[in-house]
N, C-alpha and C positions, 0 to 999 in steps of 0.2 A: 714279665712273664707273658707268653702268648695266651690269648683267650681261645678256648675251644669252641667252635661253632657246632652246629648240629651234624649228626651223621647224615649223609645224603645218599640217595640212590637215584639213578636215571631210569625212568620207566620206558616201556617199549615205544612210546610215542616221542621219546627224546626229551621229555619234560623232566626237569629236576624236581624231586619231591623231598621235602624234609621228613626225616623219620623221628629223631629224638635228640634231645640235648645231651651233650657228653661232658664229663668232668675235664676241666682244663689242666689237671695234673696227671691223672692216670689214663685218661681217655675212656674210662668205663662210663656206664649210664649215670647221668647227673640226677641227684635227688634234692639238691639244695642250691639256691642262689643266694650269695651273700649280697645283701642290699647295699652295704658300704663299699665292698670291693667291686661289685657288679660282675662277679665271676660265678661260673657254675662249678659245682663240686659233687662228688659222690660223698656219702656220709663219712667214711673213714678219712678221706683227704680233708674235708671240712674240719672235722674234729682235730686232726693233727695240726693243721695250719692255724686254727683259731683257739688253741689251747692256752695261750698266755699272751701277755702284753695287751696292747690296745685292741687287737683283733678279738680278744676274748669277749668283748662287749658288743661286737658287731651284730646287727640284726639280720635275720635270714628269712627266706620263704622256702618251705618244703613242698615238694610236689610228687605226684605219682611217677613211678618208673615208666619210661617211654613217653613222657609228656611231649607233645609236638612243639617244635620251635617256630617262632614267627619267621616267615620267609624274608622279611625286610631287615630287621635288626639282628636276628639270629641269637639274641641274648635274653629274650623273654619267652615265657610259655605262651603259645597261641591260645587266643580266647574266641576268635571269630573265623568263620570261613566265608570268603567272598564268592558268592554264586556266579558272579559275572567275570571273575578273574580266574577261571578254571579251578574253582574251589581252593585257591591259595589260602593258606592259614596265616593270620595276623594277630599280633597283640593289639589291644584296643587303641593304644597310642599311635602305632604305625598305621592302622586302618584309618583312623581319623585324619592323620597327616596326609596320607596318599589319596584319600577319597573326599577331600573338602572342596576341590575345584573341578571344573570341566565336566566331561561326561561321567567320570567316575563317581561324582557325588550322587548319581542316580542308581549306583550299584546296590544290589541287595546282599545283605549279610545274614548269616545264621550263627547263633551262639554255639560254641562247642561246650561239651560237658566240662565242669570245673575240674582241673587237674591239681589245683592247690589243696594241700592237706592242712597246713597250719603255718603260723609265723611265730617267731620268737627272737630272743637275743641270747648271746653266749653260745656255748657249744652244746 
């Protein structure tokens, strides 16, 4: 199954900006990430696909509608804005990976508000 990335828009300056994560099934706004599948889902698709079998016990992370996506991996909710990378939004893992060497290690980041609501297992 293909994974849905974020919905994107190109601004007037020609720069692509991430808007929000989308459900990999119905393309609606994603509200959960299955930690075991590593896929994004709206609540109804998550519940439908995780209702039985081994998926029933998968762990998940719920987040607010419209949560921004990391510009690098496109599969995690962004937690940081890099002030020196045109305010690109990154998850903490991608920010650390891309900013550990060279001139980027001197870049300044700013935390974003937390979009994570809760975590759990099962549907």
